[in-house]
N, C-alpha and C positions, 0 to 999 in steps of 0.2 A: 103402194103407201109400204114404207119400213117404219115399224115400231121399235123403241129400243128402250133399255132402262135408260142408260146416263150415254147423253152424245160429249166428246169432247171434242173441240176444233181448234186444232192446231200439236202436231207431234213432236214438239221441241220436247226441251227438258222438262218443264210446267205439265203439257200434255200428257208423257208420257208416265211422268209419276202420278198423276191426275189418275190416269186409266188401272196405273197397277193396286193405287191405294182403293181405289172403289172396287177392283175384281177383289182385291186378298179380303173384302168385306162380303162378299156373293154377289155383285151386282154385273149386270154384262153390260159392257159398253164396246161404243163405236168410235174411232178416230178419225177425224174426217183432216188429212194432210194433202196440202196444196202441192208439193214437191214428191221425187219418186223416191222418196227414201224417208223416212220418218227420223228425226234426230236433233233437227234445227239447228241452232250455230255451234253444237256438239261435234256435227260430223266435222267440221274444219278448224277447231281449237286442240293443236297439238302441244301447247302448254301443259304444264302441271297444276292442278287446283291448290287452294290454298283451305283452311279453316280447319274441320275437324276429322274423325274418320266416317261419321255420320254423312258429312257430306264427300267423300271418297277423296281425301285429300291425298296429296301423291299421287292421283291417277289421270291422265291425261284427258282431255273433253273427247277425245276421240273415242276412249276405250270406254268411259262412261256412258255415252252415247250408244255404242254398239252393246253396251252391258244392259241396256236398259229396252232395247229396241228387241235382244234375242230372248229376255224376259218375257216382255209386251207378246211376242209372236209365238213364244209357246204357252201363253195363257189360254184356255178354251172359254174363257168370258171377255174375251178383248178381239174385238175384230177391226183391221186396221186399212180406210182407204188410203191409198197414197194415189197422187196425181190428180186429188180430189180438191175443188174450190168452192167453198162455202158461199152460197150467193146473198143468202138472205135469212132473218131469225122474224116470223111476224106472226101478229095480234093471237092466231087459234094456236101460237106452240109448234106450226110447221117450220123446217128450216130443210133450204133448198141448196142441193149440191150439183155443179157439174161433176159428173163421174162416169168413167168410161164411154165418154160421146154423150150420155143423156142427160137429161135435167131430172134428177133423183127427188122424192121427196121422203123425207123422216120425221117420225113424229115420238120424240124424245121424251120422258118423263121430267129429264133433269138436262140441263145443259152448263158444259163449263168450257169458257172462252179462253183460249189459251194462244193467242194469235201472235204474241213476242212484238215486233218492233219494227220499225224501217228507220233510216241511218237520215242524217239530217244533213244538207246541204249547204252550202256558203254562196253568197251573190258576191263577185267580181269579175271585172273585165275579162275575158277568154275563157270563162268557166265552162263555155261548150266546147272547147276544143278536142277532138280526141287525145284519149292519156290523162281524162280526169277521171281518179275512182274513188269511190266510196273504201274506206278498208274494208268492211265486209267482204265485197267485193274481190278486193285483191287477196284474201285469204280461200275465198272458193279458187280462184284461179289458180293460185300456188297449192293447196291444201288439199282440195280434190280433183280439180283437173290435171295438176299436174304442168303448170301451165307459167313460165315465168313470165311476169308481167311486162317489165322493163327491164333497161340498164341502170339508170339512176334513177331517186325515188324523190322527192321534197316530201315529208311527212307532215302536215297541219295538224297537229293536236298532241298534245302529252299527258292522255288520260291512260287508262290502262289496256286499250284498243291501239291506241297509237304506240305505245311502247312497245306492247308485245308484236304487232304486227311490223314493226322495223325491226325488230331481234330476227323473227321470222324472214322475214326480206333479206337481212344481212346473211343469214344461213341457205338462200337460196341463191345467193352471189351475185346477189343486185346491192349496187350501192347506194346507200342511204344518205344525201348530201347533207341533211341535218332535218331535226324534227323541232316544229316554232310549235309556240305557245303563246296565247293572248294574256293566261293568267301570269302573276309574277314568281308562280311556284309550280312546279309538276304538280300534276294532278292524279297521277297513276302512284301504285305501290312502287316503294325505294325497290325492291329486289327486281322488280322489272326495269326501270332507270339506270341503274346498277348493270346493268348486264350490258345494255345498248353503250353507257358510257363507256364501258372497257372494251367495248365492240370497236370503240373510236368515234362513234357517232355521235355529233355537236350535238346540245341541246339549248334552244335560242328561247327563254322566257320573254314576257311582253313583247312579241313580233307579232305580226299579223303578214298576209299575203296582199298585195295590192293588187295584183293581175297576174296571168298567165300569157305568154307569150308564143309565138311559132307560127309558120308555115303552111296550114293546114292539118298540123297537129301539137301536140305539147313540145317545144323545145328550152322552156325555162320558164322561171315566176319570179317577179320583182317583190320583195319582203323589205319590210321594216318595223323599226321599232316603234313602241305606242305608249302614250304618257297614260296616266292615272284615267284619264276621260275616252281611254281607245282610241285616241287620234295618234295617228301616223307621224312621229316628229320630222320634222323636215332633216334632210339631211342624213338620215340613217338606211335610205334606201339604198338597196344593195341585189344584184341580178344572181340567181340560181340558177346555174345549168341544168337540167334534167329532161327526162325524155316520158315521166309520169309524175303527176301530182296525186297524192293519195290525202282523201279528209277524212279524218278522225275526229268529228267535232260532235260527238254525241247520237242518241237515239232518240225516236218519240213513238209512244206506245202506240200502237195497230187498233185503233178503236173502232173503226168504221162499224163493225157490228154490233157493238155494244150499244154504238147512239142509235142506230135502226132499227136493234131491239126495244127501244123505248127505256134504258137504262138510264137513270140520274149520273149527270158527268158533272164533271168539276177541273178547271184549269187550275193545277197544282206548281208551281215552277219546280221543286224540289225532286220532284216526280216524273220530270220531264215533258210535260202536257198535261192534254185533255186524261183526265183518266176516270172508271166507273166509280160511284161510290159505292162501298161495299162492308157491310158485316164485320165483325170477329171472325166469321167462320167464314168469309169470302163472298158471300152472296148480295147480289147487287139489288138494285131497290123494284126491280123486278124479278117477283119470288119465280124460284127455280134455276135461274140462271147464274153462273156463277165466276169469277174472273181470276185467273190466277199467273203467274209472273208479268213478266214486263209489260203485258197489256194495261195493267193496272199502277203500273211506276216502274220506272228502271231502275234494275238492280241487278247484283250479279246471276250467275247459273246458280249458284248454291242456294241464293234464296228463292229464284223461281222452281229449282226441285219441291224446296221445302212446302213452299204456298199450295203447289201444284199437289204435294201428298196433302196436304190440310185439304182444300178444296174437294178433292176427290172421296176423303172420307166425310166431308160434310154431307155432298151430295148425296150422297152411298145412306148416311144414317138419316137424311132426309125423308128415303124410301123405306124407312124400317129397319134397314141392313144393322149388323154389327152392333146391336143395343147394348148390350154389356162392357165392350170395350170401347167404346167411341169414345166418353169422354175422356178416359185416359190417353187414346193416341194424338186426340185433338190438342188437348195443354201439352203434350210432349212437339208436337210440330210446332206450337207457340212460344215455347221455350228454346226450341231451336233458332228461329226468327230473331227472336229478341237477342240471341249471342250472337247470330250474324251481324244484327245492326247496333250490336254494341261498339262504343270506341268514338274518337275523332270521326275516321271515315264511313261513320253509318251517323253521323250529326244530322246532314240534310234529309235524309231517307226518314229519320225521328222527325222532322220537323214538319214534313211532308206530310207522313201518315198523324202527326195530330192535326190539320189542317182539313183532313178527311175526314176525321173524326167529329171537329168543328162543324161540318157539313152534313151530320148526321149518321155517317158512318161510322166503321172504325178499323183499322188495321195496326191497331195498337194492340199485341198480345198480353203485355202483363198489364 
């Protein structure tokens, strides 16, 4: 039986920042990461971050991920287990992990769940043909494995991920036939939309995919314009030849461990699914278990990093670390989250957090 003060489940941006924050106050931390390297989505994000200097604005995701990982690996208070899948969190506080081909048991005093999110999918005829990918999978192929995923791609979804990956496909020499979006307006930041439009990629709003076709693999798609009720408008169908279809239609929080641990959950549409109810310090309804990052609501990586920091500070503080500086550090993190969630782009997040608060928790920081 391994005992540790704080166990962080997930070594992405939220998990790494949680571990570093807890360690900075003196706590010993174990990170369990299922992939062969920590960093989460950052390891494949080649675009530059926005925001403020505090959230590494101007740096690329891969640079931020490497910096966080280097800091964690150099920290004597932090141990990182890679290729390690957490299997369960049980009533007695035991966490089981598949690690190095064996079944390990951990007894942490505090747990931070930072498992991130999974890509959503769409149902349509032909969606099981080879050549249909999630946008994150395409990023992994290009930016991690160095594999060109296709010759011509139809992108479904014009949020930030769809726009960013479309531009990266273009940079990799892949033709992007079109970006289609069901909403009447582009959902991502204007700077990303402008880049792909300057590259000559058409963006078709109020359009959806009707089917994929091909003999044993994707050879094209049928798309159509939709009305206000999201129904296809007859006569607007058109065929788009392509050898891959990329789905960038959102993410869902990966909450299986929170459910299994007995945390109170709620479906919050604005946060993209079922999420754990947490208080201002990101502690769930099961004492000693905290959640940070996309597992408690889909946001940008900048917010995930700040939430990770807040969860790490809070978990360490609950063990008696950093008594004199904890309150100031928590307030600073909460203030940063308020800034990141301000303005029109953060309206749905603020509404989702109000619903969390109404159910007995709170992620409202101001």
